[in-house]
C-alpha atoms as a printed R data frame, in Angstrom:
    type eleno elety resid chain resno       x       y       z
1   ATOM     1    CA   UNK     A     1 125.035  96.266 109.042
2   ATOM     2    CA   UNK     A     2 125.656  95.237 105.452
3   ATOM     3    CA   UNK     A     3 124.825  91.624 106.325
4   ATOM     4    CA   UNK     A     4 121.475  92.664 107.834
5   ATOM     5    CA   UNK     A     5 120.507  94.815 104.888
6   ATOM     6    CA   UNK     A     6 121.544  92.219 102.350
7   ATOM     7    CA   UNK     A     7 118.667  89.999 103.515
8   ATOM     8    CA   UNK     A     8 115.997  92.710 103.545
9   ATOM     9    CA   UNK     A     9 113.157  92.450 101.016
10  ATOM    10    CA   UNK     A    10 111.703  95.880 100.387
11  ATOM    11    CA   UNK     A    11 107.925  95.991 100.661
12  ATOM    12    CA   UNK     A    12 106.178  97.928  97.916
13  ATOM    13    CA   UNK     A    13 102.550  98.639  97.086
14  ATOM    14    CA   UNK     A    14 100.674  95.544  95.963
15  ATOM    15    CA   UNK     A    15  98.953  97.760  93.370
16  ATOM    16    CA   UNK     A    16 102.133  97.444  91.318
17  ATOM    17    CA   UNK     A    17 101.812  93.729  90.657
18  ATOM    18    CA   UNK     A    18  99.262  91.001  90.107
19  ATOM    19    CA   UNK     A    19 101.289  88.413  92.037
20  ATOM    20    CA   UNK     A    20 104.090  89.061  94.488
21  ATOM    21    CA   UNK     A    21 107.229  88.465  92.398
22  ATOM    22    CA   UNK     A    22 109.360  86.963  95.150
23  ATOM    23    CA   UNK     A    23 106.699  84.365  95.935
24  ATOM    24    CA   UNK     A    24 108.133  82.101  93.206
25  ATOM    25    CA   UNK     A    25 111.286  81.421  91.255
26  ATOM    26    CA   UNK     A    26 109.585  82.642  88.072
27  ATOM    27    CA   UNK     A    27 108.591  85.931  89.680
28  ATOM    28    CA   UNK     A    28 112.114  86.342  91.006
29  ATOM    29    CA   UNK     A    29 113.540  85.802  87.512
30  ATOM    30    CA   UNK     A    30 111.083  88.317  86.041
31  ATOM    31    CA   UNK     A    31 112.235  91.180  88.253
32  ATOM    32    CA   UNK     A    32 115.913  90.247  88.369
33  ATOM    33    CA   UNK     A    33 116.366  89.603  84.660
34  ATOM    34    CA   UNK     A    34 113.836  92.287  83.751
35  ATOM    35    CA   UNK     A    35 115.825  94.907  85.625
36  ATOM    36    CA   UNK     A    36 118.964  93.964  83.732
37  ATOM    37    CA   UNK     A    37 117.194  94.095  80.390
38  ATOM    38    CA   UNK     A    38 115.502  97.437  81.038
39  ATOM    39    CA   UNK     A    39 118.882  98.909  81.887
40  ATOM    40    CA   UNK     A    40 120.521  97.323  78.833
41  ATOM    41    CA   UNK     A    41 117.770  97.983  76.246
42  ATOM    42    CA   UNK     A    42 115.918 100.988  77.654
43  ATOM    43    CA   UNK     A    43 112.216 100.895  78.376
44  ATOM    44    CA   UNK     A    44 111.319 101.662  74.768
45  ATOM    45    CA   UNK     A    45 112.967  98.513  73.404
46  ATOM    46    CA   UNK     A    46 112.288  96.215  76.336
47  ATOM    47    CA   UNK     A    47 109.319  93.873  75.902
48  ATOM    48    CA   UNK     A    48 107.833  90.977  77.848
49  ATOM    49    CA   UNK     A    49 108.365  88.843  74.715
50  ATOM    50    CA   UNK     A    50 112.107  89.453  74.908
51  ATOM    51    CA   UNK     A    51 112.084  88.828  78.653
52  ATOM    52    CA   UNK     A    52 110.195  85.569  78.230
53  ATOM    53    CA   UNK     A    53 112.864  84.317  75.834
54  ATOM    54    CA   UNK     A    54 115.635  85.109  78.287
55  ATOM    55    CA   UNK     A    55 114.005  83.483  81.312
56  ATOM    56    CA   UNK     A    56 112.599  80.517  79.396
57  ATOM    57    CA   UNK     A    57 108.941  81.259  80.072
58  ATOM    58    CA   UNK     A    58 105.946  82.688  78.224
59  ATOM    59    CA   UNK     A    59 104.603  86.219  77.895
60  ATOM    60    CA   UNK     A    60 101.340  85.050  79.437
61  ATOM    61    CA   UNK     A    61 103.176  83.869  82.537
62  ATOM    62    CA   UNK     A    62 104.849  87.260  82.944
63  ATOM    63    CA   UNK     A    63 101.506  89.051  82.630
64  ATOM    64    CA   UNK     A    64 100.294  87.057  85.618
65  ATOM    65    CA   UNK     A    65 102.838  89.049  87.669
66  ATOM    66    CA   UNK     A    66 102.757  92.487  86.015
67  ATOM    67    CA   UNK     A    67 100.103  94.200  83.877
68  ATOM    68    CA   UNK     A    68 102.727  95.758  81.613
69  ATOM    69    CA   UNK     A    69 106.328  96.946  81.463
70  ATOM    70    CA   UNK     A    70 105.301 100.335  82.876
71  ATOM    71    CA   UNK     A    71 104.184  98.648  86.086
72  ATOM    72    CA   UNK     A    72 107.420  96.648  86.222
73  ATOM    73    CA   UNK     A    73 109.415  99.878  85.924
74  ATOM    74    CA   UNK     A    74 107.370 101.490  88.708
75  ATOM    75    CA   UNK     A    75 107.907  98.366  90.836
76  ATOM    76    CA   UNK     A    76 111.685  98.587  90.400
77  ATOM    77    CA   UNK     A    77 111.640 102.344  91.112
78  ATOM    78    CA   UNK     A    78 109.566 101.833  94.280
79  ATOM    79    CA   UNK     A    79 111.925  99.094  95.381
80  ATOM    80    CA   UNK     A    80 114.879 101.442  94.909
81  ATOM    81    CA   UNK     A    81 113.338 104.230  96.993
82  ATOM    82    CA   UNK     A    82 112.422 101.777  99.718
83  ATOM    83    CA   UNK     A    83 116.009 100.572  99.679
84  ATOM    84    CA   UNK     A    84 117.188 104.190  99.920
85  ATOM    85    CA   UNK     A    85 115.018 104.701 102.991
86  ATOM    86    CA   UNK     A    86 116.689 101.678 104.615
87  ATOM    87    CA   UNK     A    87 120.073 103.153 103.712
88  ATOM    88    CA   UNK     A    88 119.126 106.436 105.373
89  ATOM    89    CA   UNK     A    89 117.797 104.785 108.523
90  ATOM    90    CA   UNK     A    90 120.749 102.419 108.972
91  ATOM    91    CA   UNK     A    91 123.327 104.881 107.712
92  ATOM    92    CA   UNK     A    92 122.351 107.523 110.292
93  ATOM    93    CA   UNK     A    93 121.495 105.180 113.157
94  ATOM    94    CA   UNK     A    94 124.457 106.186 115.292
95  ATOM    95    CA   UNK     A    95 124.487 109.855 114.330
96  ATOM    96    CA   UNK     A    96 123.150 112.261 116.963
97  ATOM    97    CA   UNK     A    97 124.045 115.517 115.205
98  ATOM    98    CA   UNK     A    98 121.349 116.672 112.735
99  ATOM    99    CA   UNK     A    99 123.899 118.288 110.425
100 ATOM   100    CA   UNK     A   100 125.783 114.991 110.161
101 ATOM   101    CA   UNK     A   101 122.571 113.151 109.332
102 ATOM   102    CA   UNK     A   102 121.712 115.765 106.723
103 ATOM   103    CA   UNK     A   103 125.126 115.310 105.121
104 ATOM   104    CA   UNK     A   104 124.492 111.576 104.870
105 ATOM   105    CA   UNK     A   105 121.052 112.208 103.340
106 ATOM   106    CA   UNK     A   106 122.530 114.556 100.718
107 ATOM   107    CA   UNK     A   107 125.206 111.991  99.878
108 ATOM   108    CA   UNK     A   108 122.530 109.350  99.348
109 ATOM   109    CA   UNK     A   109 120.575 111.670  97.081
110 ATOM   110    CA   UNK     A   110 123.577 112.744  95.049
111 ATOM   111    CA   UNK     A   111 125.492 109.463  94.832
112 ATOM   112    CA   UNK     A   112 122.989 106.676  95.485
113 ATOM   113    CA   UNK     A   113 122.940 103.934  98.136
114 ATOM   114    CA   UNK     A   114 125.890 103.261 100.400
115 ATOM   115    CA   UNK     A   115 124.875  99.661 101.018
116 ATOM   116    CA   UNK     A   116 125.274  97.803  97.735
117 ATOM   117    CA   UNK     A   117 124.475  94.169  98.528
118 ATOM   118    CA   UNK     A   118 121.028  92.609  98.536
119 ATOM   119    CA   UNK     A   119 119.873  89.050  97.921
120 ATOM   120    CA   UNK     A   120 116.726  90.111  96.077
121 ATOM   121    CA   UNK     A   121 117.706  92.931  93.709
122 ATOM   122    CA   UNK     A   122 120.997  94.592  92.838
123 ATOM   123    CA   UNK     A   123 120.973  98.135  94.305
124 ATOM   124    CA   UNK     A   124 123.509  99.367  91.740
125 ATOM   125    CA   UNK     A   125 121.395  98.151  88.848
126 ATOM   126    CA   UNK     A   126 118.337  99.804  90.399
127 ATOM   127    CA   UNK     A   127 120.244 103.071  90.802
128 ATOM   128    CA   UNK     A   128 121.199 103.039  87.104
129 ATOM   129    CA   UNK     A   129 117.577 102.301  86.152
130 ATOM   130    CA   UNK     A   130 116.280 105.182  88.247
131 ATOM   131    CA   UNK     A   131 118.837 107.575  86.718
132 ATOM   132    CA   UNK     A   132 118.219 106.510  83.140
133 ATOM   133    CA   UNK     A   133 114.626 105.292  82.976
134 ATOM   134    CA   UNK     A   134 112.527 106.212  86.034
135 ATOM   135    CA   UNK     A   135 111.186 109.544  84.746
136 ATOM   136    CA   UNK     A   136 109.494 107.574  81.972
137 ATOM   137    CA   UNK     A   137 107.391 105.951  84.677
138 ATOM   138    CA   UNK     A   138 106.359 109.257  86.306
139 ATOM   139    CA   UNK     A   139 105.675 111.633  83.406
140 ATOM   140    CA   UNK     A   140 102.506 109.996  82.125
141 ATOM   141    CA   UNK     A   141  98.811 110.894  81.895
142 ATOM   142    CA   UNK     A   142  98.052 108.165  84.436
143 ATOM   143    CA   UNK     A   143 100.244 109.661  87.173
144 ATOM   144    CA   UNK     A   144  97.335 111.210  89.122
145 ATOM   145    CA   UNK     A   145  95.464 107.910  89.311
146 ATOM   146    CA   UNK     A   146  98.637 106.059  90.227
147 ATOM   147    CA   UNK     A   147  99.339 108.619  92.927
148 ATOM   148    CA   UNK     A   148  95.893 108.072  94.416
149 ATOM   149    CA   UNK     A   149  96.543 104.360  94.713
150 ATOM   150    CA   UNK     A   150  99.739 104.947  96.690
151 ATOM   151    CA   UNK     A   151 102.254 103.849  94.093
152 ATOM   152    CA   UNK     A   152 104.737 106.534  95.102
153 ATOM   153    CA   UNK     A   153 104.700 105.862  98.848
154 ATOM   154    CA   UNK     A   154 108.348 104.785  98.965
155 ATOM   155    CA   UNK     A   155 109.817 107.972  97.482
156 ATOM   156    CA   UNK     A   156 107.526 110.045  99.745
157 ATOM   157    CA   UNK     A   157 108.727 108.244 102.863
158 ATOM   158    CA   UNK     A   158 112.384 108.669 101.935
159 ATOM   159    CA   UNK     A   159 111.881 112.363 101.128
160 ATOM   160    CA   UNK     A   160 109.879 113.021 104.286
161 ATOM   161    CA   UNK     A   161 112.651 111.638 106.475
162 ATOM   162    CA   UNK     A   162 115.110 114.090 104.924
163 ATOM   163    CA   UNK     A   163 112.644 116.994 105.160
164 ATOM   164    CA   UNK     A   164 112.266 116.228 108.891
165 ATOM   165    CA   UNK     A   165 116.044 116.491 109.334
166 ATOM   166    CA   UNK     A   166 116.008 119.896 107.645
167 ATOM   167    CA   UNK     A   167 113.191 120.997 109.974
168 ATOM   168    CA   UNK     A   168 115.246 119.884 112.975
169 ATOM   169    CA   UNK     A   169 118.118 122.120 111.852
170 ATOM   170    CA   UNK     A   170 115.961 125.108 110.956
171 ATOM   171    CA   UNK     A   171 112.329 124.836 112.179
172 ATOM   172    CA   UNK     A   172 111.497 128.194 110.583
173 ATOM   173    CA   UNK     A   173 112.423 127.071 107.069
174 ATOM   174    CA   UNK     A   174 109.120 126.853 105.191
175 ATOM   175    CA   UNK     A   175 110.007 124.617 102.238
176 ATOM   176    CA   UNK     A   176 111.802 121.444 103.412
177 ATOM   177    CA   UNK     A   177 109.798 119.111 101.142
178 ATOM   178    CA   UNK     A   178 110.260 121.375  98.138
179 ATOM   179    CA   UNK     A   179 113.971 121.598  98.749
180 ATOM   180    CA   UNK     A   180 114.307 117.848  99.122
181 ATOM   181    CA   UNK     A   181 112.337 117.053  95.982
182 ATOM   182    CA   UNK     A   182 114.334 119.657  94.052
183 ATOM   183    CA   UNK     A   183 117.648 118.118  95.126
184 ATOM   184    CA   UNK     A   184 116.340 114.588  94.599
185 ATOM   185    CA   UNK     A   185 115.247 115.193  91.030
186 ATOM   186    CA   UNK     A   186 118.189 117.420  90.138
187 ATOM   187    CA   UNK     A   187 120.729 114.962  91.483
188 ATOM   188    CA   UNK     A   188 119.301 112.245  89.248
189 ATOM   189    CA   UNK     A   189 119.425 114.568  86.237
190 ATOM   190    CA   UNK     A   190 122.978 115.567  87.047
191 ATOM   191    CA   UNK     A   191 123.954 111.893  87.211
192 ATOM   192    CA   UNK     A   192 122.236 111.396  83.830
193 ATOM   193    CA   UNK     A   193 123.985 114.440  82.354
194 ATOM   194    CA   UNK     A   194 127.387 113.253  83.534
195 ATOM   195    CA   UNK     A   195 126.842 109.991  81.603
196 ATOM   196    CA   UNK     A   196 125.087 111.205  78.471
197 ATOM   197    CA   UNK     A   197 125.099 115.028  78.217
198 ATOM   198    CA   UNK     A   198 128.392 116.103  79.787
199 ATOM   199    CA   UNK     A   199 128.093 119.593  78.383
200 ATOM   200    CA   UNK     A   200 125.280 120.191  80.921
201 ATOM   201    CA   UNK     A   201 127.450 119.733  83.999
202 ATOM   202    CA   UNK     A   202 130.931 120.166  85.475
203 ATOM   203    CA   UNK     A   203 130.588 116.874  87.326
204 ATOM   204    CA   UNK     A   204 132.070 113.641  86.043
205 ATOM   205    CA   UNK     A   205 130.415 110.224  86.422
206 ATOM   206    CA   UNK     A   206 132.170 109.449  89.699
207 ATOM   207    CA   UNK     A   207 132.790 113.057  90.699
208 ATOM   208    CA   UNK     A   208 132.710 113.997  94.381
209 ATOM   209    CA   UNK     A   209 131.857 117.530  93.296
210 ATOM   210    CA   UNK     A   210 128.222 116.535  92.736
211 ATOM   211    CA   UNK     A   211 127.824 115.867  96.444
212 ATOM   212    CA   UNK     A   212 129.729 119.045  97.275
213 ATOM   213    CA   UNK     A   213 127.466 121.118  95.046
214 ATOM   214    CA   UNK     A   214 124.224 119.802  96.564
215 ATOM   215    CA   UNK     A   215 125.574 119.938 100.115
216 ATOM   216    CA   UNK     A   216 126.515 123.588  99.623
217 ATOM   217    CA   UNK     A   217 123.142 124.323  98.025
218 ATOM   218    CA   UNK     A   218 121.103 122.760 100.835
219 ATOM   219    CA   UNK     A   219 123.152 124.102 103.740
220 ATOM   220    CA   UNK     A   220 123.337 127.632 102.368
221 ATOM   221    CA   UNK     A   221 119.604 127.642 101.606
222 ATOM   222    CA   UNK     A   222 118.451 126.626 105.088
223 ATOM   223    CA   UNK     A   223 121.063 128.715 106.898
224 ATOM   224    CA   UNK     A   224 120.273 131.915 105.068
225 ATOM   225    CA   UNK     A   225 116.503 131.590 105.147
């Protein structure tokens, strides 16, 4: 399974880029080195000028692939959520029981991907970017327009799959999407808190209790509806 997934290139909305990054070695360097630099520097201090110096290119060449660093961040975030959907599909492929599939889905939301090898982008780097930087790509004045162009399709598809599992377990529960989005966002914030604001959580960076908390929250919520 890992070998199959390692060769998968996640397809994201072409509205996120001017030229498909993996169509050339330069584009590949832009997203691979760019992801490392965004994680290291933070979006505020990352620039295409700095990236061009690292990859031995020009700023103009980078702009032929991405309009700006905001679009690059959204591209990396979309790639991550597409990768998470693959993790969910492959990770639950042999699971018949809905409760077991829900447990896997909650683990993915709370802890990140279970398949950690990919030839195109490093899933662990993407996870760290989503935890530390991704909200900077969502909480903008342009979010409504970006939503209309389908830039958030990947996170919707991942969330919808989990919401469908919840509906299988309890068809009368009225808020599966709301519950999933709440857990999805909260799990990222809890991961952020564990790294940077430990006074906001009881969970350590690698703590299994984060999964236990969200599993208890989801199961209790849909069982006692």
